[in-house]
NUZAKOL-582841 format. One record per atom (N, C-alpha, C, CB): residue in one letter; z, x, y. Coordinates in steps of 0.001 Angstrom, whole numbers, plus 500000, padded with zeros to 6 digits. Glycine has a CB too. Example, Ala and Ser with C-alpha at 12.3 -4.5 7.8 and 13.67 -1.06 7.14 Angstrom:
A507800513190494310A507800512300495500A507800513200496700A509046511308495527S507080512850497750S507140513670498940S507870512900500030S505725514084499402
***
This chain:
M645041050552701783M644505049102701678M643353050065701036M644222047887703239Q642260050801701388Q641179051527700405Q641029051611698961Q641210052718700616L642139052001699576L642553052845697354L643380051895697098L643697054847696866Q643639050758697313Q644261049027696417Q642780048832696099Q645196047260697645L641781048914696834L640642048378696122L639439048972695386L640171047742696886L639872050056694879L638611051261694107L638824050532692944L638923053291693911C639988049978692807C639898048722691158C638968047793691292C641340047610690780L638807047340692376L638567046186692120L636597045722692819L640035045391692856A636340047007693115A635564047146693605A634008048519693186A636391047117694605A635084049651692497A634894050818692288A633470050570691490A636129051529691604N623583032968686863N623784033551685588N623547032554684662N625079034136685401F623542034182683833F623527032685682656F624447031928682353F623276032877681341I624384030806682120I624863029798681913I624585028810680853I624783029430682806G625121028491679114G624655027865678628G625252026200678801G624602028533677587L624693025260678675L624656023573678534L625548023873677445L623058022550678172S625371024438676060S625717024450675092S627255024766674816S624906025098674639S627730024757673967S629095025567673783S628978027357673434S629905024770672389S627812026963672450S627093028853672186S625738028812672477S627103029618670369L625463029728672426L623877030282672204L624309031749671579L622755030437673909V623322031347671218V623023032771670014V621390033590670460V622792031913667875V621713034599670502V620492035741670486V620111036200669393V620729036916671141E618890036333668619E618631037732667660E619552037549666876E618727039258668263K620562036842666568K621283036643665271K621533037358664132K620886035854664821R622680038352664026R622343039340662688R623894039147662613R621506041229662822T624449038683661011T625863039008660627T626666040262660523T625971038608659583S627478040548660645S628428041299660527S629434041494660690S628340041780660704S630317042690660185S631866041803659964S632955042557661210S632703042155657920R632534043362662220R632931043474663118R632047042927664646R633248044651662872A633137042933665620A632607041838667105A633759043022667621A633037039418667299A632605042845669308A633501043432670690A633178042106671476A632848045152671632Y633657041177672137Y634080040042672813Y634452040617674176Y635248039276672072V633911039897674950V634217040087676833V633699038640677536V633006041672677723L634679038404678591L635369037632679114L634339036998680071L636556038234679612E632978036388680263E632590035362681733E633782035084682634E632027033705681306N634456035257683437N635525034816684537N634438033889685539N636383036387685477N633598032945684852N632563032451685790N633401031055686226N630885032206685003P633890030601687517P634284029903688154P633792028403687360P633895030318689490A632162028142687127A631575027192686592A631957027248685311A630309027179686789G632391027779684726G632648027900683037G632755028741682539G631942027545682229A633749029010682213A634262030042681394A633839030119680009A635578029972681401A633313031397679299A633056031783678589A632830033344677824A632559031179678782I633242033314676560I633546034579675552I632007034716675036I634850034229674100I631648035932675947I630670036515675267I631240037390674135I629844037245676184S630533037221672472S630256037829671794S629541039225670968S630226037270671828F629468040085670326F628620040768670277F628631041639668294F628899041666671756S627522041090668239S627929042331666444S628021043712666808S626403042473664966I629086044081665822I629345045921666061I628471046470664825I631366046605665844D627378047449664536D627348047864663796D628147048610662670D626851048061664190E627948048481661533E628592048875660358E628895050261661022E627692048807658882Y627910051012660749Y627539052383660614Y627765053067661787Y626214052556660232S626628052509662959S625978053147664151S627028052601665267S624248052653664408G627688051603664853G629032051286666122G628071050683667780G630174053440666596R626242050752667018R626225049626668262R626067048508668337R625539049706669022V626007047638669557V626293046334669194V624914045380669962V627986045945669779S624883044447670058S623906043390669375S623975041972669046S623675043771668316S622899041024669468S623150040056669263S624419039041669891S623080040298668240P624219039080670776P624802038025671661P625054036848671621P624366037918672429V626275036581671313V626507035261670875V628080034322672464V627250035634668683K627334033317673226K628293033097673974K628556031458673931K627976033720675304T629942031539674456T631021030808673599T631863029820675232T632368032374672492L631332028472675423L632337028235676093L634154028291675777L631904027176676362T635267028521676947T636148028635676553T637028027362677099T636428029870676746G636354026115677019G636921024976677590G637843024804679141G637715024628676520G637471026078680106G638140026352681125G636972026722682240G639193027435680770T637773027318683187T637142027872684643T637529029269684736T637731027069686059G636559029847685380G637461031136685485G637077031634687409G636767032634683953G638247032478687871G638444032422688699G638212033714689200G639320031862688757I638038034278690445I637951035146691252I638587035834692143I637431034924691585G639370037043692360G640638037372692960G639567037613694668G641694039066691993L640869037689695593L640240037636697217L640591038990697383L640980036482698535I639660039690698365I639714041722698927I641071041452699967I637690042612700299A640855040365700443A642563040387701734A642153038715701981A642495041860703992A643431038159703093A643301037394703176A642478036723704341A644160037275702910G641264035709703507G640546034978704586G639345035644704053G640978035182706278G639453036577703096G638572037440702896G637440037608701582G639325038380703009G636362038087701646G635678037571700404G636182037820698983G634410038074700414N635435037796697926N635765037914696551N635530038910696587N635279037261695542V636363039642695591V635675041211694808V634826041102693912V636612042133694028A634236042521694085A632842043067693317A632854043148692039A632413044377693642A633958043641691847A633747043732690103A635589043020689875A633366046069689244D635891043546688460D637448043089687856D637786041844688579D638781044277688161P637456041446688169P638137039817689516P639208039318689110P637168038160689683L639882039561688147L641295039830687662L642175040622688009L641344040090686684N641669041651688471N642614042794688387N643577043379687592N643132042736689087S642826043131686602S643932043432685164S643599044206683915S644311042100684464Q644671044015683187Q644237044217681674Q644423043285680507Q644850045295681233D643961043099679329D643886042169678728D644143040478679021D644456042632678017S642830040678679245S642356039301679972S641572038181678714S641026039803681385V641351039668677267V640717038912675860V641515039812675147V638873038916675427V642251039267674013V643399039470673318V642512039425671434V644771037990673866V642751040087670658V641949039272669349V643395040290668581V639570039719668808S643971039333668052S644471039857666738S644644039064665690S645589040411666843G644133039946664391G644266038455662740G642733038438663477G645828036201662737N643101036977663406N641099035830663208N641401035049664159N640524034526661468Y642234035959665134Y642722034471666593Y641827035572667754Y645427034123667257L641380034520668590L640860035484669974L641534034664671252L638821035544670200F642488035487671785F643020034481672947F642465034025674469F644206035004673250T642200033836675494T641742034536677035T642377033852677984T640137034480677473V642391034108679258V642978033145680407V641509032556680345V643677033879682118N642446031209681344N641168030265682524N641426031011684110N641689027968682751A641423031934684565A642514031577685732A641939030704686527A643017032743686640G640458030390686717G640308028884687702G641069027411687301G638613028423687682S641590027470686350S641959026399685506S643813026155685439S641245026820683958S643752027890685308S645298028015685099S645910027959683676S645956026910685845T644493027800682563T645136027888681317T644460028672680408T645345026682680773L645189028464678768L644809029523678308L644014029076677276L645779030382678016S643244029507676553S642479029131675092S642676029956673560S640899029323675416M642493030098672812M642849029709671829M641398029857670643M643481028330672211F641055030582669861F640154030495669624F640084031060667839F639510031068670755T639739030964666683T639490031571665134T638568031780665019T639698030987664020I638811033535664615I637176034227664213I637250034419663308I636528035395664687N635953033733662843N635382033708661467N635010035701660891N633652032509661666S635519035336659919S635942036538659566S634509037174658991S637228036441658516F633451036491658542F632610036916657754F631844036930658551F632343036406656693D631655036367659917D630893036442661240D631322036267662464D630040035705661271P631966037208663369P632841037162663835P632197036717665318P633603038308663542T631475037155665633T630821036264666671T631314034882666635T629328036221666498H631040034296665617H631270032226665840H632505032481665699H630596030732664520L633280031778667251L634278031437667656L634616029784667536L634247031986668845T635314029764667310T636033028112667231T637367027525667975T636464027864665745L637006026896668941L638094026451669894L639201025940669260L637665025458670815V640274026322669435V641498025540668162V642446024483669392V643026027248667096G642340023470669618G642890022523670298G642339022601671259G644062022470670443E643222022041672884E642659022259673820E643597023663674310E642535020953674666P643295024068675999P643323024895676526P644462024871676975P642498025035677132A645606025047677064A648068025011677761A647205025177678995A650026027022677271D648009024663679147D648463024868681197D649648025532681262D648866023226682292T649336026562681954T649739028345681665T651609028506682741T647813029839682825L651189026540683715L652766026359683818L652898026884685493L653800027504682474G651535028063685838G651668028057686399G650466028637687318G652586028204686180E649676029923688120E648135029346688795E647574030723688657E648060028618690679F646710031591688286F645609031877687922F646119033200686911F644596032080689195P646205032326685673P646834033687684686P645472034879684803P647149033076682546V646146035951684082V645505037113684777V645261037882682754V646955038213686386S646339037876681941S646654038745681124S647320038117679897S647393039669681775V647393038337678815V647604038042677420V648163038463675960V646827037922677268A649222038067675578A649741039247674981A649847037869673630A651386040292675863Y649907039206672279Y649718037644671330Y651052038815670057Y647083037002670394S652041038451669948S652674038659668427S652399037560667564S654259038809668401P651867038317666219P651776037516665030P653157037446664523P650790038083663981N654172038778664859N655571038368664045N655843037033664252N656901039154664494L655344036800665758L656583035368666377L655814034672666617L657651035382667744K654545035093666126K653145033927665499K653732033304667786K653812031950662999T653825034118668319T653792033450669915T653224034345670500T655140033104670743A652332033916671463A651281034170672619A651804033759673905A649934033396672406C652134034599674590C652081034460676347C650965035227676791C653476035095677220V651404034122678127V650419034918679354V650971035183680896V649035033947679625I650838035838681726I651523035824683166I649835035817684039I652824037585683529N651128035213684786N650210034375686000N650573035458687357N650921032331686357T649740035452688452T649676036180689205T649327035124691116T648554037246688412G649116033930690971G648663033060691862G650132033145692973G648219031465691045A649923031318693442A650658031056694111A652483030607692750A649707029857695140V651831030233692351V652941030095691364V652898030534690363V653260029107691063G653548032041689956G653509033575689438G654767033026688257G654028035149690893G654642034533686828G655546034186685919G654951034318684431G656009032819686258V655679034933683592V655175034550682668V656042033382681456V654780035787682263T654790033033680604T654644031713679819T654278032042678451T653556030736680421C655083031492677721C654512031674676095C654576030418674947C655465032900675381F653784030640673673F653457029030673690F653822029922671848F651355027980674523S653203028575671112S653298028909669744S652013028264669518S654606028411668875V652031029213668405V650396029503667989V650533028948666275V649819031635668173D649279027969666709D649554027126665248D647682026949664912D650708025095665547S647453027325664000S645737027514663175S644780026210663035S645923028006661374K645483025312663083K645228024113663598K645317023299664340K645310023736663307K646689023299665110K647058022938666499K646988023226667468K647741022841666717G646782024570667342G646669025573669020G647821026217669324G646433024647670524L648330025519670694L649030026274671861L650056025638671636L648539026256673356K651464025403671560K652129024263672280K652998025452673570K653393023107670953T653490024472674775T654215025530675342T655460025192674771T654195025662676883L656466026583675413L657786027134674572L659072027057676204L657354029376673686D658411026831676896D658799026970677973D658819025957678754D658309027760678393K660084025752680120K659611024714680626K659231025128682044K660528023622680489A659467026772682590A658850027005683654A659044029050683222A659721026066685253P657670028935684225P657939031179683939P658794031665683964P657517032338684805R658857032396682913R659718033580683651R658734034277684773R660266034862682435S660608034747685776S660278034601686776S659862036365687104S661373033744687541L658898037154688024L659247038103688269L659190038730689625L658815038588687516Y659912037474690401Y660500038087691958Y661677039357691400Y661549036490693128P661574040132692456P661006040038693944P659450040761693751P662141041005695217A659021041590692701A658155042450692380A656892041809692879A658217042797690972L656521040166692490L655301039870692518L655599038355693755L654636039637690738T655399039293694891T655242038276696344T653944037930696406T655600038979697874E652834037270696054E651737036426696055E652287034935696754E651159036306694454T651737034579697609T651624033226697417T650649032461697820T652491032735697809A649286032734697094A648464032094697822A647197032134695971A648009033132699728T646754030700695737T645525030827694596T644362030310695163T645758029998693185P643221031626695287P642803032588694415P644186033825694963P640882033036694701P644718034266693989P645121035493695332P644634036575695533P646315036034695383I645080037514696799I645058038852697081I645548039628695856I645864039127698295T644277040786695538T644442041709694157T644359042845695483T642953041681692502G646165042926694910G645909044470695103G648010044804695236G644546044912697081A648197044931696683A649773045340695859A650537044284695614A650821046286696676A651246044100694816A652545043556694466A651847042777693392A653480042714695658S650752042463692731S649735041609692098S649931042370690611S648031041666692897V649779040842689475V650301041260688034V648957042195687621V650640039739686827S649248042724686734S648779043962686073S648177044006684801S649738044757685962D649076043666683736D649325043714682568D649973043389681748D649360044239682413L649717042282680691L651083041706679733L650622041574678001L651601039815680385F652391042899677332F651709043196676743F653090043421675088F650784044374677632F652967043688674005F654221043554673455F654221044967672878F654436042292672423N655261045727672629N655537046640671868N655231046574670448N656644046829672051P654340048321669806P654123047572668578P655386046753667468P653418048634667826S656694046902667405S657541046291666903S657496044861667187S658567046845667186Q657012044362667896Q657140043346668539Q658488042905668607Q656359042507668103T659491043351669198T660846042916669660T660689043091670802T662036043518669206A660005043413671380A660183042961673081A658301042508673764A661032044887674221L658753042067675246L656945041658676041L657241042345676893L656279040021676685F656231043365677095F656406043887678742F654792043587679647F656815045988678729A655334043479681059A654510043269681988A654559044393683345A654790041863682316T653504045032683715T653194045765684692T652820045031685885T652293046576684310V653737045361686582V653123044575688436V653049046043689623V654942042990689406K652050045599690238K651950046666691343K653037046409692737K650274046629691879G653422048213692979G653727048498693716G652993048206695577G653863049465693058N652996048759696016N652672049335697546N652775050692697404N653690048864698782N651203050971697293N651267052479698147N650955052337699546N650173053619697607T651269051957700032T650425051932701759T651511051611702932T649054050421701931A651917052876703447A652736052901704424A652714051726705919A652523054278704731P653617051210706698P655217052117705824P655842051055704886P656824052650707156T655101050091704304T655854049679703267T655649050105702443T655938048730702986T655450051326701939T655309051732700724T656782051437699439T654945053273701053K656578050776698036K657782050150697399K656869050533695934K658283048221697894P658269050855694741P657331051214693343P656775050298693206P657874051534692006A656003050545691694A655801049155690861A656996048793689637A654226049284690040T656595048441689223T658003047516688435T657627047267686662T658165045497689354V658155047296685770V657672047477684526V659333046095684004V657557049678683886F657994044442683713F659288044334682974F659234044094681555F660067043310683507A660619044314680873A661059043804679317A661474042692679178A662050044457678671W660915042034678375W662057040738677862W662525041167676181W661055038791677841P663419041107675667P663932041401674647P663128040511674058P665287041396674513V663224040319672201V663505038905671761V664709039369670926V662206038023670895V665017038096671033V666779037926670905V667049036222669845V667656037682673129H666894036705668988H666907035889667401H665821034597667650H668815035121666892G664676036463667330G662879035243667050G662462034493668259G663065033620665749A663464034432669732A662343033685671488A662619035287671699A663288031973673297I661927034580672546I661174036111673823I661922035259675145I658529036304674129A663111036498675237A664275036079676333A663909035437678032A665141037575676561T664953034917678066T664287034842680481T664396035544680893T664856034106681897T664794036642680381T666308037510681683T665596039056681203T668970037284680957A664553039441682133A664451040966681824A664799042142682229A663635041234681809V664332043263681618V665212044422682218V663922044854682656V666264045523681229T664256045767683957T663819045972685012T663851047428684492T664511045415686268S662901047950685643S662954049789686176S661405050013687054S662951051223684337Q661571050821687609Q661028051638688725Q660751053092688506Q661919051566689806M659697053651688885M660222055066689055M659302055212690301M660005056263687674P660416056446691517P659763056397692596P658507056596693390P660219056750692890D657953057228691955D655943058300692312D655175057352691360D655614060695691439L656037056018690924L654892055074690230L654932053826691072L655190054667688525L653546054100691562L653200053346692955L652474051543692701L651821054533693839F651547051869691668F650921050952691683F649987050802690029F650186051124693031D650937050420689299D650521050400688234D649900049079687817D651436050818687543F648954049877686860F647514049171686558F647989048532684790F645825050683686611G646988049217684151G646624049041683175G647867049845682371G645206049384683098A648732049286680825A649514050326680249A649010049947678426A651463050121680775T649360050949677344T649715051299676228T650354051617675392T649535051569676111F651233051550674476F652116052350673912F651148053017672795F653443051550673402A651483054477672515A651260054472671629A651520055011670671A650712054436671713G651802053718669370G651614053525668191G653080053701667871G650558054362667549T653847053806668762T655507053982668510T656624053416670037T655773056029668204D657664052550669694D658191051791670453D658310052779672074D659579051272669651S658747054297672063S659753054718672688S658598055250674305S660747056038671574T656857054913673387T656016056016674042T655188055224674621T655311057104673181L654873054741676308L654182054259676942L653191054803677610L654714053787677439L652032054972678444L651291054870678917L650927054349680000L650987054726678397V650743054587681081V650563053728682470V649497054117683478V651857053788683290S648722053375683447S647798054709684838S648233053381686011S645049055201684616D648245054362687202D647732053971687975D646829054884689070D648589053335688300P646314054031689836P645207054913690826P645764055564691926P644088054031691499T645985055143692228T647089056337693292T647308057991692890T648903055727693203F647355058581691307F647045060021691047F646745060180689264F648503061028691641G646777058622688478G646285059278687347G647140058042686400G646719061153687188A648069058550686016A648718058224684769A650150058942685073A647847058805683353A650927058072683981A652134058498683810A653252058171682215A652643057908685082L652796059643681373L654236059055680128L655266058582680157L654851059748679449L655906057882679866L657165056914679799L657535056908678739L657083055604680130T658663056919678792T660398056990677502T661010056026677719T661768058232677652V660742055049676860V661236054149676927V662321053754675849V660349053500677094A663589053529676330A664929053481675528A665455052182674642A665987053710676551P666110052440673835P666741051149672930P666781050219673976P668354051324672162S667091050258674838S667728049432676115S667016048968676793S668455049995676988L665504049494676159L664648048858677196L664620049624678606L665163047395677416H665269050359679129H665054051095680245H663944051969680144H666144051774680568I663517052408681626I661894053525681145I662209054055682098I660033053060681063T661472055195681257T661267056611682395T660863057417682405T661895057247682799E660375058460683022E658974059148683533E659302060902682603E658895059252685890K658307060383681928K658209061707681101K657518062951681530K657598061430679936A656250062192681792A655168063218682539A654022062724683464A654407063984681468H653960063338684894H653114063008685580H651638063595685396H653631063183686642I650934062848685406I649395062790684404I648566063054685791I648863060887683348S647852064278686673S647375064287687703S646089064094687094S647687065337688557I645423063140687781I643658063088687350I642555062492688203I643427062227686065P641494063889688195P641230064636687599P642508065361688344P639813064997687526P643075067073687375P643806067995687928P643225068288689323P643880069142687052G643596068434690876G644200068893691943G643538067525692861G643806070628692358G643304066440692054G643842065070693280G642218064415694034G645159066042695071A641392065325692966A639535064887693696A639861063292693108A637475065999692619A639131062159694376A639227060924694325A639210059592693346A638625060888694912S639819059202692582S639534058360691519S639829057298691751S639984058600690468A640033056019690498A640526055108690159A640777055080689001A640062054323690468I641868055550688574I642179055003687098I642840053748686975I643040055916686344C642431052807686531C642742052099685996C643371050888684639C642398052302686387W642617051811683641W643574050666682204W643543051701681831W643019049221681032A644230051588680896A644785052349679602A645037051967678583A645706052847679654I644278052963677469I643548052722676194I644370053246674846I642110053486676306Y644816053294673877Y645469054110672822Y644893053384671525Y647214054118672926S643908055448670926S642796055395669586S644241055361668108S641365057469669556P644608053902667836P645499054788666070P644866055488665394P645975053911664742E643327055872665359E642562056339664392E642597057290665187E641357055756663846L642366057651665775L642241059632666739L643521059919667073L641254059858668605N644549058618667239N646044058914667927N646074059633669083N646965059688667073M645415059389669794M644818059842671221M644685058816672373M643395060364671017L645057058774673458L645509057813674921L644249058183675364L647010058257676120Y643459057290676149Y642120057225677283Y642836056080678142Y640247056663676541V642491056792679470V642489056064680730V641120056491681722V643962056425681490I640596055464681924I639104055018682288I639229054995684160I638671053122681431D638394055513684795D638160055612685855D637231054171686252D637617056968685992A637721053596687092A636531052765688174A635665053066688395A636621052523689298M636615054497689916M635235055153690581M634302055998689715M635615056127691749H634236056556688652H633155057573688244H633486057072686983H633228059295688576T632181057711686571T632061057558684905T632783058761683868T630340057594684539N634227058323684037N634590059212683997N635784058508683070N634647059929685242I636074059256681364I637260058714680203I638178059932680007I636552058232678518T638961059820680539T640261061278680162T640726060950679060T641755061551681187S640805062046678321S641374061666677022S643213062534677164S640078062420675511I644520062198676337I645463062128676682I646856062639675569I645303060920677142D646728063486675158D647544063924673935D649141062924674613D647683066175673758P649257062360673349P650386061188673259P651588061342673320P650411060540672253T652125063007673016T653076063284672714T653358064097673994T653113063761671445T652626064957674720T653059066048676068T652463065584677151T652573067660675987G651617064725677092G651237064271678082G649807065236678514G652464064221679003D649849066096678203D648865066869678414D647414065845678312D649010068097677348I646207066475679612I645088065997679030I644110067273678237I644328065220680234K643372066222677806K642631066877676608K641236067267676550K642714066088675596E640663065705677758E639759066455677224E639121065403678724E639262066460675277N637885064982679002N636911064496680494N635675064351680111N636793065590681816I635923063300678905I634276062289678642I633697061614680146I634641060548677372Q632371062216680418Q631527062083680694Q630716061307680955Q631382062430680391Y629710059812681471Y628620059563680574Y627903058454682064Y629184058699678659D626541058579681759D625980058451682497D626525057387683696D624999058329681881T625872058615684958T626659058102686551T625453056997687122T626904059790688015A624776056879686552A623950054697687374A624788053841686884A621995053754686628L625839054199686517L626226053129685260L627528052587686344L626815054012683270L628094053817687203L628508053268688583L630364053246688088L627564051356689047G631132053447687119G631942053621686477G632608052350685174G632650054040687484G634219052558684723G634341051431683759G634920051071684137G634548051338682651L635671049730683461L636341048561683577L636932048558682638L635763047493683750D637289047733681905D638285047209680812D637480047948678936D638241044911681023S638398048551678682S637793048980676798S639035048781676066S637179050952676362K638276049313674856K638898048980673333K638408049701672666K638748047726672663P639146050803672076P638409051589670928P637993051172669447P639174052619670707D637267051158668998D637200050655667383D636398051796666591D636290049029667174R637690052198665515R636977053963664554R637279055071665462R634855054159664288S635507055404665824S635183056576666200S634665056059667326S634396057421665353H634889054683667657H634379054828669341H634861054535670273H633461054319669747M634259053922671470M635019053558672250M633705052408673006M635799054905673072Y634524051161673909Y633300050369674044Y634107049879675325Y632721049207672707T633548050042676285T633508050506677929T632605048945678726T632265052460678151L633173048476679483L632473047566680506L632136048089681681L633193046487680843T631164048378681820T631206048817683681T630868048150684313T630528049809684326K631281048472685753K630554047829687431K629546046993686988K629703049089688647N628331047884686682N626942046778686739N626404046282685801N625823047194687225G627530046108685046G627462045260683829G627002045563682686G626892044334683995N627254046985682102N626798047152681169N627972047319679891N625937048134681488L627899047550678461L628127047667677371L628012048871676824L627590046936676879V629101049494677456V628851051340676853V629648051310675615V629620052866678033V629051052686674912V629365052996673730V629034054133673247V629026052241673053I630682055080672828I630644056353673016I630881056555671401I631715056977674176N630553057749671294N631435058030670225N631922059454670627N630719057929668747L633480059073669728L634147060382670102L634229061169669332L635241060383670486E633962061507668411E634098062630667613E633000063327667839E634298062400666264G634144064610667620G633437066114667456G632737065741669251G631876066364665625T631779065767669846T631949066459671294T631193064850671317T631088068362671959P632577064387672489P631793062363673207P630440062400673043P631902061834675316R629751061784673109R628459061313673554R628735059927673151R627107062027672906T627029059482674556T626987058013674323T625745058109673278T626726056983675821M626155056421672827M625635056100671507M624524054685672427M627201055549670038Q625201053989673640Q624048053018673688Q624599052325675429Q624060051656671996A623836051577675944A624694051232677060A624058049480676886A624350052310678790F624240048960676520F623520047758676661F623871046368678185F623875047158675087S623064046417678510S622681045933679554S623501043767679257S620619046395679592L624302043482680248L624591041908679857L624292041177681418L626515041604679188S623353041774681566S622543040883683241S622363039690682842S620808041385683939A621647039737681492A620401038677681048A621256037418680426A619174039428679689F622987037957680024F623367036860679504F624480036189680284F623683037109678224A624888036995681430A625843036410682293A626308037235684029A627141036363681227N626835037166684570N626479037315686386N627562038549685779N627051035712688096P627489040058686135P628147040936685896P629156041000686972P627415041954685670P629306040466687983P630661040993689287P631390040258687844P630921039995691612M631141038767687639M632117037903686886M632553038799685248M631219036189686614L632197039092684672L632752039733683394L633769040694683872L631623040489682479Q634959040367682147Q636080040894682733Q636465041377680775Q637275039521683929G637497041839680524G637991042239679199G637064042904678072G638521041066678647M637810042832677337M637176043795676309M638218042858674900M637604045994676726A637699042874673943A638876043180672195A637681043439671328A640082041402671280I638005043795670212I637570043973669626I637777043321668367I637563044817669831F637434042711667277F637478042268665620F636615043464664994F636653040520665209P637462044135663338P639312043175663350P639789044243664448P640728043232661345S640603043554665390S641428044716666074S642722045532665609S641839044194667198S642499046853665497S643454048286665073S645151047880665388S642917049914666305L644911046788666276L646757046629666527L646927045798666154L647557046562667749S645985044933665040S647060043291664261S648341043971663485S645926042087662587
***
């Protein structure tokens, strides 16, 4: 149980829809979700074109409410990463999508390309047909957004996307995650057999989801990766499922620029480099122990940088980012930043920089070129309640 919680624990609330602090126009932006049960909001930051540093935060309400997962049945709220997931905020083209776990809705925004901290809510937040959504994925080819629920009513629901009208439900009920997802309550217990991530492959010909297994004896069971193929322009309702015996607690996931190579993080040991067949069945290519030797860690988030052709995994227990070769699975480098920041959560690359949300509510900017170095640690405590912060997205998205 203790290991399961490492990823979990290792307000400023504006009354208007947007609050601007020291505004400055930039063509790049970073986004974080304030997952607040009293009213969720996206916090946007300008990214300096040259230094990569962030500034000028703007808060925009999502129109929904946040939700906080539980440590255990009848227990208290988790202290960090309240959704226990990756990709709660996603940017593609001029769209931003984010989950509202408390109201069980999905919000869609358009991004002003001349001032990307300016977001406009499109339509009304859409009902996810389930409870406690934690991750969202979007396919520009299909013009389809999908969301994954992990509460008492779990599963995957998809929506058509219209720039003027917003989101329209395509399904009558969520796609089943049975028997991998066993949650029976909302808010859910964030740990074994809960949802982690939802994402499309690079060609947008299949939708994938990761659901945690159980690493605690005597009920140990492997994690599950679901894959729904796209058939005649629509996402199938029946998934191809894969399990690997030593992948017990899959968390974040990312493709490495190709449909056949997938990296999945697992806090029980580190990460696994997987091979995805054309049939969508998945096998393990490389088992990556991080750090080598098995010292305690909580590797929870997985990121790919197309510009640097490098995979990265983020440790929630330590201020450590590990780079991984996308071809061999070999560890290339361990990147350290200020230990006072406690550990990293959701992260995204932009050009040569990494943007990482930390457990104590900072947005850390790391220059990855040459010898990696920390450029900035921007405290969010004046703009949001740090334990409620979740997600990371960048405009323009390198994966759009």
